[in-house]
N, C-alpha and C positions, 0 to 999 in steps of 0.2 A: 439683573439686567432692566432697562427700561422699554418704553414702547417702541421706540426708535429700532433698537437691535431685536424685538421682537417682530418687528415689520421686513428687518432684513431677512429672514428666513425665507427659505423657499416656500412656494404655494404648498407643496406636499407636505413640508415639515410642519406650517400653520395646520393644516388638516390633521396632520397626527396629535399634534399638541391639543386639539380641539376635540378630538376625539378620546383623548386621553383623559382630558378635565370630565366631560361630558360622562363618561363611563364611571368613573370614579365617584361623581357627584350623584349619579343615579343608586351607585350601590348603597352609599350614606343613606339617601334617602329611603330605599328599600329597608335597609336595617331599622330605620327609623319608624318606619310605618308598621314594620314587623312586631317591633316590641311595643310600638304605642297603643294604648288601648283608648276606646272612648272617654270621653269626659264623665264621671260619676253620675249618675242620674240625681233630679232633684226630689224626686218620690219615689216611693217605693210601697209595698203592697204585704202587710204582714197578717197571717193568718194567726190568731190566738186560740180561742177557746169559747165556752159558755159564758154569759154575761155575769153568773154569780161566782167563776172560778178563778183562781190565781193568775192563770194565764191572761185572761182580761184586765187583771189588775196591774200585771207586769207591763203588758201592751202600753197602758196608758204612761207608763214613767219613761218607756224606751220612748214614743211619740214627743216628751216633753225634751229629752236631751238631746235627740237627734234635730229637734225644731231649732235648738239654740244655733245647731252647725247649717242651718239652712236647708235642712232634708226634710220633707214632709213624708209621714208616716201615715198611710192609710190603713186602719185596722178592719179585717174580716173575721167577723165572730163566726166559730163552727162548733160544732158538737166535742171537737178535741183533736187529740193526736192522729188518730187514724186517718180522719177527714182532711186536718192538714197535710199528711202524706200525699194523700190522693190529689190535693190541688196543687201540691209543689211538683208533681210527678207529670200533672197536665201543663203544657205551654201555653194554653188559651188560657187559661185560670188567670192570669195577671200576677199571682201570688209568688213573689219572690223569697222570702222569710217568714218562717213559722215556729212555734214554739212545738216541742214533742219529746214525746219520752222514750226511755230504751223499751226494748221489747216489741216494737210496733212495726219497727221496718226490718219486716222478715220478707218482704215480696220482691220480685224484679223492680217494682216502681221505684224503690230505693235506689238504684244504680245511678240515677242523674241527682241524688240528692246528698249534699255533705255536710258534716256537723261544722259548725263554726265552734261551739262551746258546750260544756256541761255548766249549768247554771246552779243547781240545788239537790237536794234528796228529795223523790218523791215517795213517800211511804204508801204501804198499800195497806188500808185502815178496814179492818173486818169488824163492824159492829152487829151486835146480835141481841137477841131477847132470849133468855132461857135462866131456868132456876138453877141449872147447874153451870159450871165454869168448865168453857170449852176450851182447849188448848192446841186440837190438831183440826186442820181444816177438812179431814175427811168426815169429821164428825157433825158437818151440817148435812150429811146425808138423809134425806128425806124431807130437807125443809125446804122452805119457799126462798128465794134469795133474789135481790136486786142487784145488778152487777154492773149497771150503767148502760147509756143507749148505745147502739150500736154507731161506730163511728169515733167513739170516743176512747181516751187512752185507758180508763178504767176497764170497758168491756173487753179491750185487748189483751190486757195483763191477766184480768179475772180468767179469762177463757183458757190461758195457758195452766193457770194454778189450779184451777178447778180440774183440767183435763188428767194432769199428773195426780191428782189425787184421788180419781176415780169415780166425780162426780159428774162428768158430762161427756156425750159422745164427742166424735170429732167435728160434726158440724155446730157444736154448742148448744145442742138440747141437753136437758136434764135426763141423767140416768135414773132409771125405776121410778120413784116417785118424788126424786128432787125436783124441783119446780124453778127454772132459770127464767127470772124476769128481767126483760130489757128495760130498765128503768134506771134513772140515775139523779143526781142534783137533789133539788129539794123536795122533789118529789118523792125521791127512793127514802131519804132520811123521815118525811112525812107518812109513808108507808109503813115504815120502821115504827115509827113510835105510836100509829094506830094499832099495829097488829097486823095489818095488811100483807106482811112480810115478816118472816124471822130473822132475815141476817141481810147485811146492804154493804157491799164493798165501794170504798173509793180510793181514789189515787189522787195525791196532792199534797202540799205543803201543810205543816200543822199552823199555818198562821190564816190558811185558808177559812174564812167566816163559816162554811158548812162543817168543817171539821170541829171549829171552837163549840159551835151549837151541840154537835153530837157528843163531844166528849165532858160538856157541860150538863148532858142530861142523865140523872142517877138510874132512869129507869131501862137504858141500856149499856150493854157491856162493851169493851175493846178486847180483841180477843190478843191473847200473847202465844204466839206460835212455838211450841215445843221443840218442833224439828228444824228451827230457824237454820242452822249450819247448813242443812243438806241442799236447800234451793240455788244456794250460788254455786254449787258445784253442777249442778242440770242446767241453769241460766245464768252465762257471763254477765248479762247486763243487770243481773240482781246482785243487791247487796244487801247484807245483814245490818240491821240498824237497833240501836237499842235507846228507850225512853225510862231514864229514871223516875223513880215516883218525886210527885210535886213538880216534875218540868213544866208542865202548862199553866198549873195555878198554885203556887205553895200555900195561899191562905188556905183553899179547900182540898188540898194534898191531891190533885189530878196530874196525872194518874195516881191511885193509891198505892201501887207496888209497880216495880220494873215490868215493863211491857217489851217482851223481844219482837222484832217485826221483819219483815222483807220489803225491800222498797226498789227503787230504780232512781235514775237521775234524769231531771228535767233537761231538755237538751234545747239550745237555738240551733236551727239547722236554715239551710238556703238551697236554692237549686244551684247546681254546679254552673260557673260561670258569672256568677253575681261579683261585680266590681269589687277589686282588692282595696279600694280606697273606703269604699260602703264596709266592706267585712272589718276594716281596723276600725272604724267609727262604730259598728256594732259590739265589738269587742271591749272598746272603752268605755261604752255604756254599761254593758255588763259587768265590768269591775265595779263601775260606780254603784250599780245594783245590788248586785249578788256577793261582793267582796266582805261582806260583814257576817258576825259569827250568827248562826240560826239554833235552832234546838236540836239539829244535827249535824251542822256543819261548822268545821272548824273556823276562825278567822283567816281569811287568804286562800282558803281550801278551794274556792271558786270564784271566777269561772276557770275552768280546765279544759286540756286538750286530750285525756286519757281516752282512748276508742272505748266506746259503748256497744252500740251495733251498727253503726255507720262508717262511713268512709271520712276521715279527717281532712279539712280542707287546709292544703297546703299553706295558704297564705295566714289562715287562723294560726296554724302551729309556728310559723315565723314569728307572728305577732307575739304570741305568748312566750316563745324563749328570749327573743329580741328586742320586744317590747315597738312602740311606733317608732318609725323613722325619723330621722332629724327633722326634716321639713314638716311632719305631723306634730311633734312635739313641741315646736316654738311657733308655729303660724296658724291662723285660723285655717280651719278645714279645705274652704274653696281656693283661698289663696295658695295653701300647700299644693291642691291638684293641680292647678295652672303652670306652677313652678314645676312642680313634678315633670309635667307633660313637654315644658319648654325643654328642659333638661336632657329627655329622652329624644329631642329632636336635634338639639343644638350639639351635643356630645360628639354624636357619630360625624356629623357635618364638621365640627372641630378638628376631629382626628383626620380627617381625609385632606382638609383645606389647608391647616396649619404645616403639616410635611410638604403639601403641593407647593406652597408658597416659599418654602424653604428650599426647595430642592430645584423648583424649575428653575430659576436663575443659572444653577450649574447645570440643569439639562440644555438650556439654550445656548450656553459658553461652548459646551462639547459639540453641539450640533454646527455651531460656525466654526469651531476649530478643524473639525473633522473635514469640512470642505476644503480647508486650505491642506492639513496633514496627509490627506490621501492622495496628494501629487508628490509628497516627498518619498512614497513607496517606489513608485514608477520611476521618478529622477533618480534614487539611489541605484536602481536597478540598469539603469541606464549608465549611469557614471561608473559602476563597475563594468560593465561592457565594453566602455570605451577604453578603461585602463588595462583590460586583458585581453581583449582580441587580438588576434594575428593572422598573419595574410591578408586577404583584400578587405577592407574596410569599409562597411554601410554608411559611409560619411551622409550620404543624403538623406537616407533614412532616417540616423540619427539627428540631422537638422529639421527633416520633417515632424518628427515627433516631439523635439525642443518647441519648433514654433507652435504646435498643440498644446503642448501643456504650458506655454506662456499666455496664450491666447485664453485658455480656460481661466487661469490665475487672474488675469486683467478683468475677465466677468464675473468674478465674485465679488459680490457687493459685502464690503469687509466694515464692520463697525469701528468706528476711532480706537476705540481700545485694543482692536487687534490688528492695527495696520502694521505694527512691528513684525508680528508672524510672516503677514504676505509681503513684506519690503525682504525678509531676509530671505524667504522662498523666490523671490524674483533674482536675489543675488547670486543665489545658489544655481539657479537656472542661467544666468551669465555665466558662471564660473565653469559649468559644464560645456556650455557651447564654445567657451575658449580652448578647452581641453579638445574637444573635437576639431576645432579649425588648425588648432597646430599638430595633432597627430596627419590631419591629411596634408599637409607641407611635407612632411617626412618622406 
């Protein structure tokens, strides 16, 4: 129907049509806004770790990759994984993404933190100075040990491992004459080299410069743990790792024999609610950085989404299983984000408007016809009454009703295309009138 036909509707019908259209559009807009997320931010804050560590080195690479897509990464240097967790749990810290390792997220502070991906293995390196070869961690009883600074991932993991071996009390203080020193990084390694501590623990990748320095020093030894299979049974976030002879340095045969180790996994984590587009971007960067073979990692093993000790982001899991969406695969990041938001708004509106425009003419035709056809029912009843009534006939009442119906039909504003229906109705009224007059003359 055209606008002229719409104008011929009664005022009440036009109001009803307008209300219907407004309600449907409001529902479509509500659905769009309900599922529409804000545009991805152009800057995020990433908590890494100490300046000498692998986390800082990797943060630099993430900054470079995300900068290509127009996202600025502001790095926040920290003491390590435990401090990163605290920053993520604090909504006022500004930190949205961080590196973390398994074994740290055991507090309620981790409830609002999700894992985006595992990145690589982080072995627990136990270096010591002793004439004898030590193979069990509880053989460090009575020694002075550097276990990392408080707030670091090394300190968090070492505390749990030492505790299960009976070397520390619940509060992390050394048992008996075992001296637990909160010392990490280069200071811990220097203290081990000078004999100020008897052992030092580090958590990090084999490529970490600090680990490389320790492995290259013939004066200190790397512990190969004899009961390595037992630890994953007690701690689900721990993995058994093996370092074959010569892996680090073939020329100098470092290590000289196979070393059995335990370790956990480094993770890329975020505050729950991070924009899905940024999650996709971070995972693509993680694949570029961590997808290669390492000393412990097989090619393509990382990034992964197998749970460690944090809840896995549903968006990260979808990205891992299905890859980036069509838009993000073939369009620049910001263009894909704009197109995605446009689709989210346009599709619900199209779902409402297309059927509305298709069915509205039918609805309007029905409303116009209904104003004509409603009189057919009353006329049919009268025609039957005229044909079957016996005794005294209510001729005047019939004629009055016919005048009323005819007057109502003449008042109907009928579009040209419906003129035939109105004309047929008036003819029918005339036929009934003739029948009434004929019976009145009998």
